[in-house]
Backbone as JSON, one array per atom type, in Angstrom:
{
  "sequence": "MGNSGFAYDMEVYTGRQDNVLSEGEKDYGASGNVVIRLSRAVPNNVGHKLYFDNYFCSPELQVGLVHRGIHCVGTVRSNRLPNCSLIYDCKLKKKGRGAHVEKVAKVNDVTLSVVRWFDNRAVTFLSTFVGAQPVGETEIF",
  "N": [[15.56, -17.91, -5.88], [16.06, -19.51, -2.67], [15.2, -19.63, 0.57], [17.33, -20.16, 1.57], [19.35, -18.37, 0.64], [20.58, -18.76, -1.72], [20.71, -19.79, -5.56], [18.3, -21.87, -7.51], [18.5, -22.27, -9.87], [19.44, -21.04, -13.06], [19.69, -18.69, -15.83], [21.22, -18.06, -18.88], [21.38, -15.35, -21.1], [21.89, -15.49, -24.64], [21.24, -15.47, -26.83], [18.65, -15.37, -29.31], [17.97, -17.71, -30.02], [17.93, -19.03, -27.53], [15.27, -19.23, -26.68], [13.34, -21.11, -26.13], [10.62, -23.6, -25.6], [9.25, -26.35, -23.93], [7.17, -28.39, -25.09], [3.98, -28.76, -25.29], [3.83, -26.4, -23.67], [3.26, -22.93, -23.18], [3.53, -20.13, -24.94], [4.59, -16.82, -23.78], [5.95, -14.6, -24.61], [9.34, -13.79, -25.03], [10.35, -12.46, -22.58], [8.89, -13.27, -20.51], [8.63, -15.85, -21.0], [10.98, -17.02, -20.32], [10.76, -16.96, -17.33], [9.42, -19.42, -17.5], [10.39, -21.38, -18.4], [12.65, -21.16, -16.22], [11.16, -22.11, -13.53], [10.63, -24.41, -14.27], [11.17, -26.23, -12.46], [10.05, -26.23, -10.02], [7.88, -27.38, -8.25], [4.31, -28.1, -8.98], [1.42, -27.03, -7.25], [1.65, -26.83, -4.48], [2.0, -24.67, -2.92], [3.86, -22.58, -3.69], [5.42, -19.25, -3.91], [6.25, -16.85, -6.42], [8.44, -14.41, -7.41], [9.29, -11.31, -8.99], [10.79, -8.78, -11.36], [9.46, -6.19, -13.4], [10.09, -6.5, -15.94], [10.1, -9.3, -16.59], [6.93, -9.48, -15.7], [3.19, -10.39, -16.5], [0.11, -10.17, -16.69], [-1.11, -12.48, -18.21], [0.96, -14.28, -17.84], [1.28, -14.47, -15.18], [-1.47, -15.72, -14.84], [-1.09, -17.96, -16.06], [0.61, -19.25, -14.35], [-0.62, -19.72, -11.81], [-2.46, -21.43, -12.84], [-0.92, -23.37, -12.83], [-0.19, -23.98, -9.84], [0.68, -22.36, -8.84], [2.02, -19.01, -7.25], [2.22, -15.32, -7.71], [3.95, -12.47, -7.5], [4.84, -9.36, -8.55], [6.76, -6.41, -9.97], [5.01, -4.37, -12.46], [5.24, -3.23, -15.86], [3.04, -0.56, -17.11], [2.1, -0.61, -19.63], [1.49, -3.09, -20.09], [-0.87, -3.7, -18.55], [-3.14, -3.59, -20.48], [-6.39, -2.57, -20.06], [-6.78, -1.57, -17.85], [-6.96, 1.28, -16.34], [-5.41, 3.26, -14.42], [-4.67, 5.79, -11.69], [-2.68, 8.55, -12.39], [0.86, 9.47, -12.3], [1.22, 11.82, -11.38], [-1.04, 12.75, -10.04], [-0.97, 10.74, -7.77], [1.64, 11.6, -6.72], [0.72, 13.89, -5.58], [-0.76, 12.96, -3.33], [1.04, 11.85, -1.54], [3.75, 10.28, -0.03], [3.42, 7.07, 0.6], [0.74, 6.42, -0.64], [-1.94, 4.94, -2.05], [-3.56, 3.18, -4.67], [-5.76, 0.56, -5.34], [-6.39, -2.14, -7.56], [-8.6, -4.62, -8.26], [-8.87, -7.27, -10.5], [-10.52, -9.76, -12.49], [-9.27, -12.53, -14.51], [-10.07, -14.49, -16.54], [-10.49, -17.36, -14.3], [-9.08, -16.57, -12.28], [-7.87, -14.49, -9.8], [-6.37, -11.41, -9.72], [-4.64, -8.68, -8.43], [-4.0, -5.18, -8.68], [-1.78, -2.84, -7.65], [-1.18, 0.34, -6.9], [1.75, 2.28, -6.24], [3.24, 5.12, -4.4], [6.38, 6.01, -3.83], [9.4, 6.96, -3.55], [8.81, 7.53, -6.57], [6.13, 6.31, -8.21], [4.93, 3.03, -8.2], [4.0, 0.16, -9.4], [2.46, -2.8, -8.75], [1.6, -6.36, -9.88], [-0.15, -8.95, -8.8], [-1.29, -12.68, -7.89], [-1.66, -12.91, -4.91], [-2.12, -11.59, -3.23], [-2.58, -8.44, -2.06], [-3.26, -4.85, -1.33], [-4.32, -4.55, 0.99], [-4.2, -5.73, 4.7], [-4.21, -1.87, 5.57], [-1.75, -0.3, 7.47], [-0.06, 1.77, 10.27], [3.11, 1.78, 11.17], [5.91, 2.47, 13.69], [9.04, 3.51, 13.34], [11.83, 2.51, 14.9]],
  "CA": [[16.51, -18.28, -4.82], [15.2, -19.61, -2.16], [15.2, -19.22, 1.85], [19.07, -20.19, 1.9], [19.76, -17.5, -0.16], [21.23, -19.59, -3.07], [19.84, -19.67, -6.72], [18.18, -22.79, -7.57], [18.57, -22.19, -11.29], [19.75, -19.64, -13.68], [19.96, -18.73, -17.28], [22.5, -16.89, -19.44], [20.88, -15.31, -22.32], [22.93, -16.08, -25.5], [20.78, -14.89, -28.1], [17.44, -15.16, -29.55], [17.99, -19.23, -29.92], [17.36, -19.32, -26.4], [13.5, -18.92, -26.15], [12.99, -22.29, -26.3], [9.97, -24.14, -24.88], [8.74, -27.37, -24.22], [6.27, -29.3, -25.85], [2.6, -28.26, -24.37], [4.27, -24.69, -22.57], [2.48, -21.84, -23.66], [4.53, -18.96, -25.2], [4.18, -15.78, -23.06], [6.82, -13.83, -24.94], [10.97, -13.94, -24.65], [10.63, -12.31, -21.0], [7.48, -14.64, -19.84], [9.16, -17.89, -21.39], [12.58, -17.15, -19.06], [10.1, -17.61, -15.63], [8.55, -20.65, -17.38], [11.87, -22.25, -17.96], [13.3, -21.39, -14.88], [9.97, -22.62, -13.13], [10.15, -25.94, -14.56], [11.6, -27.01, -11.44], [9.08, -25.43, -8.99], [7.01, -28.42, -8.0], [3.19, -27.71, -9.0], [0.34, -27.27, -6.38], [2.26, -27.06, -3.02], [2.01, -23.05, -2.7], [5.31, -21.56, -3.67], [5.13, -18.25, -4.55], [7.58, -16.87, -7.12], [8.61, -13.12, -7.19], [9.92, -11.0, -10.32], [10.54, -7.82, -11.74], [8.44, -5.87, -14.66], [10.88, -7.3, -17.32], [9.26, -10.66, -16.34], [5.64, -9.94, -15.37], [2.44, -9.99, -17.15], [-1.01, -10.96, -16.51], [-1.22, -13.68, -18.6], [2.02, -14.92, -17.35], [0.49, -15.14, -13.57], [-2.72, -16.34, -14.55], [-0.57, -19.35, -16.48], [1.47, -20.12, -13.2], [-1.63, -19.87, -10.87], [-2.78, -22.58, -13.25], [-0.17, -24.62, -12.13], [-0.69, -24.03, -8.24], [2.16, -21.31, -8.11], [0.87, -17.67, -6.89], [3.35, -14.76, -7.97], [3.57, -11.01, -7.43], [5.89, -8.75, -9.32], [6.41, -4.91, -10.12], [4.71, -4.5, -13.64], [5.14, -1.93, -16.64], [1.68, -0.09, -17.37], [1.73, -0.61, -21.0], [0.98, -4.54, -19.87], [-2.16, -4.15, -18.7], [-4.12, -2.49, -21.37], [-7.5, -2.17, -20.18], [-6.69, -0.81, -16.35], [-6.84, 2.53, -16.43], [-4.8, 3.78, -12.82], [-4.21, 6.85, -11.31], [-1.47, 9.22, -12.88], [1.82, 9.69, -11.19], [0.98, 13.43, -10.39], [-1.96, 12.68, -8.69], [-0.61, 9.96, -6.96], [2.37, 11.82, -5.66], [-0.02, 15.26, -4.58], [-1.17, 12.34, -2.26], [2.37, 11.98, -0.79], [4.65, 9.25, -0.16], [2.56, 5.64, 0.88], [-0.67, 6.66, -1.32], [-1.93, 3.63, -2.92], [-4.48, 2.67, -5.26], [-5.84, -1.12, -6.12], [-7.54, -2.48, -8.62], [-9.05, -6.3, -8.27], [-9.84, -7.97, -11.72], [-10.82, -11.47, -12.73], [-8.68, -12.7, -15.91], [-10.58, -16.18, -16.76], [-11.0, -17.54, -13.2], [-8.01, -16.17, -11.75], [-8.13, -12.81, -9.29], [-5.55, -10.31, -9.99], [-4.47, -7.52, -7.75], [-3.24, -4.52, -9.08], [-1.01, -1.71, -6.65], [0.02, 1.68, -7.77], [2.21, 2.63, -4.35], [3.95, 6.11, -4.28], [7.31, 6.13, -2.7], [10.26, 8.43, -4.46], [8.06, 7.71, -7.55], [4.86, 5.47, -8.55], [5.22, 1.57, -8.49], [2.87, -0.77, -9.65], [2.97, -4.37, -8.51], [0.33, -7.38, -9.93], [-0.36, -10.18, -7.79], [-2.45, -13.35, -7.52], [-2.03, -13.75, -3.95], [-1.75, -10.33, -2.01], [-2.88, -6.84, -2.53], [-2.72, -3.54, -0.31], [-5.38, -4.73, 2.56], [-4.82, -4.6, 5.1], [-3.09, -1.04, 5.54], [-1.65, -0.14, 8.97], [0.92, 2.36, 10.54], [3.96, 1.41, 12.25], [6.93, 3.13, 14.18], [10.29, 2.88, 13.09], [12.87, 3.33, 16.1]],
  "C": [[15.54, -18.73, -3.91], [15.56, -19.34, -0.37], [16.92, -19.28, 2.41], [19.96, -19.11, 1.25], [20.56, -18.24, -1.84], [20.18, -19.67, -4.25], [19.71, -21.15, -6.93], [18.19, -23.28, -9.08], [18.93, -20.71, -11.73], [19.83, -20.01, -15.15], [20.7, -17.77, -17.98], [21.87, -16.94, -20.9], [22.25, -15.42, -23.46], [22.25, -15.63, -26.98], [19.19, -15.65, -28.42], [16.99, -16.9, -29.4], [17.38, -19.66, -28.52], [15.83, -19.48, -26.02], [13.28, -20.13, -26.73], [11.69, -22.79, -25.21], [9.6, -25.34, -24.95], [7.45, -28.01, -24.94], [4.84, -29.34, -24.71], [2.48, -26.92, -23.55], [3.48, -23.87, -23.73], [3.6, -20.46, -23.83], [4.04, -17.6, -24.67], [5.66, -14.63, -23.74], [8.37, -14.25, -24.59], [10.92, -13.94, -23.05], [9.7, -13.31, -19.92], [8.25, -16.08, -19.91], [10.67, -18.13, -20.19], [11.73, -17.73, -17.86], [9.46, -18.85, -16.23], [9.68, -21.28, -17.57], [12.54, -22.76, -16.96], [12.33, -21.98, -13.61], [9.87, -23.86, -13.29], [10.43, -26.87, -13.11], [11.02, -26.92, -10.05], [8.29, -26.74, -8.96], [5.22, -27.68, -8.24], [2.24, -28.1, -7.9], [0.73, -27.34, -4.94], [2.29, -25.5, -2.68], [2.76, -22.13, -2.76], [4.66, -20.51, -4.37], [6.43, -17.68, -5.4], [7.75, -14.69, -7.18], [9.73, -12.4, -8.39], [9.68, -9.64, -10.54], [9.69, -7.49, -13.03], [9.49, -6.08, -15.78], [9.97, -8.15, -17.68], [7.57, -10.88, -16.83], [4.52, -9.5, -16.32], [1.13, -10.59, -16.83], [-1.3, -12.18, -16.97], [-0.06, -14.71, -18.17], [1.65, -15.66, -16.15], [-0.49, -16.11, -13.47], [-2.17, -17.72, -15.24], [0.02, -20.04, -15.73], [0.13, -20.12, -12.14], [-2.36, -21.34, -11.38], [-2.23, -24.04, -12.78], [0.15, -24.59, -10.71], [0.58, -22.92, -8.26], [1.71, -19.71, -8.38], [2.24, -16.85, -7.35], [3.02, -13.28, -7.71], [5.08, -10.3, -7.97], [5.33, -7.11, -9.91], [6.03, -5.41, -11.83], [4.69, -3.41, -14.63], [3.58, -1.55, -16.96], [1.1, -0.53, -18.71], [1.12, -2.3, -20.86], [-0.24, -4.7, -19.14], [-3.21, -2.92, -19.29], [-5.67, -2.3, -21.36], [-7.75, -2.03, -18.56], [-6.15, 0.4, -16.37], [-6.39, 2.87, -14.75], [-4.61, 5.19, -12.86], [-2.83, 7.14, -11.92], [-0.64, 9.49, -11.81], [1.52, 11.25, -10.43], [0.24, 13.62, -9.53], [-1.66, 12.14, -7.48], [0.59, 10.6, -5.64], [1.75, 13.12, -4.96], [-0.58, 14.09, -3.58], [-0.1, 12.17, -0.99], [2.63, 10.5, -0.7], [3.82, 8.17, 0.88], [1.13, 5.68, 0.34], [-0.15, 5.53, -2.24], [-3.14, 3.87, -3.36], [-4.39, 1.29, -5.46], [-6.99, -1.13, -6.66], [-7.41, -4.16, -8.58], [-9.63, -6.37, -9.93], [-9.43, -9.43, -11.95], [-10.3, -11.7, -14.14], [-9.23, -14.46, -15.96], [-11.17, -16.46, -15.21], [-9.85, -17.46, -12.18], [-8.43, -14.47, -11.1], [-6.65, -12.35, -9.15], [-5.76, -8.75, -9.07], [-3.39, -6.53, -8.42], [-2.5, -3.12, -7.95], [-0.65, -0.95, -7.37], [0.49, 2.37, -6.25], [2.69, 3.68, -4.74], [4.96, 6.22, -3.38], [8.03, 7.05, -3.24], [9.23, 8.86, -5.75], [7.12, 6.44, -7.55], [5.01, 4.13, -8.73], [4.05, 1.08, -8.67], [3.11, -2.21, -9.56], [1.3, -4.91, -8.94], [0.71, -8.4, -9.1], [-1.38, -11.08, -8.01], [-2.51, -13.58, -6.3], [-2.17, -12.72, -2.7], [-2.09, -9.0, -2.86], [-2.3, -6.08, -1.49], [-3.0, -3.54, 0.79], [-4.37, -5.32, 3.34], [-3.69, -3.31, 5.41], [-3.14, -0.51, 7.21], [-0.62, 0.85, 8.96], [1.7, 1.67, 11.41], [4.93, 2.39, 13.02], [8.31, 2.49, 13.96], [11.29, 3.45, 14.49], [13.82, 3.87, 15.53]]
}
């Protein structure tokens, strides 16, 4: 979806035969390949940013998109971050709402930021362009 609120493209899942890539495209698994197919229309190296949820998100996919000049952020499942030890939910919950931890990792030549944040429950984000800093406070009127 763009600034207009309209979707630029969509894909309706009709079965395994949908997982088709063009020649030269890397296989990122069934969910990652959806992002690759839908992002074909996004121009490379223009500074576009993609946002997606944990079904689609993985470090490998984000690194692949950065190599096209497309940055991204998304919620990520902890099991997709195998070499990244994160704080347990119960410890983060004890710190209270708004508590967070951040880890930065290099994958090949790409910097990835992993932020685990506690709201009503713990949520983990993975990004190639944004992290938890700077932290500030605000008043809600």
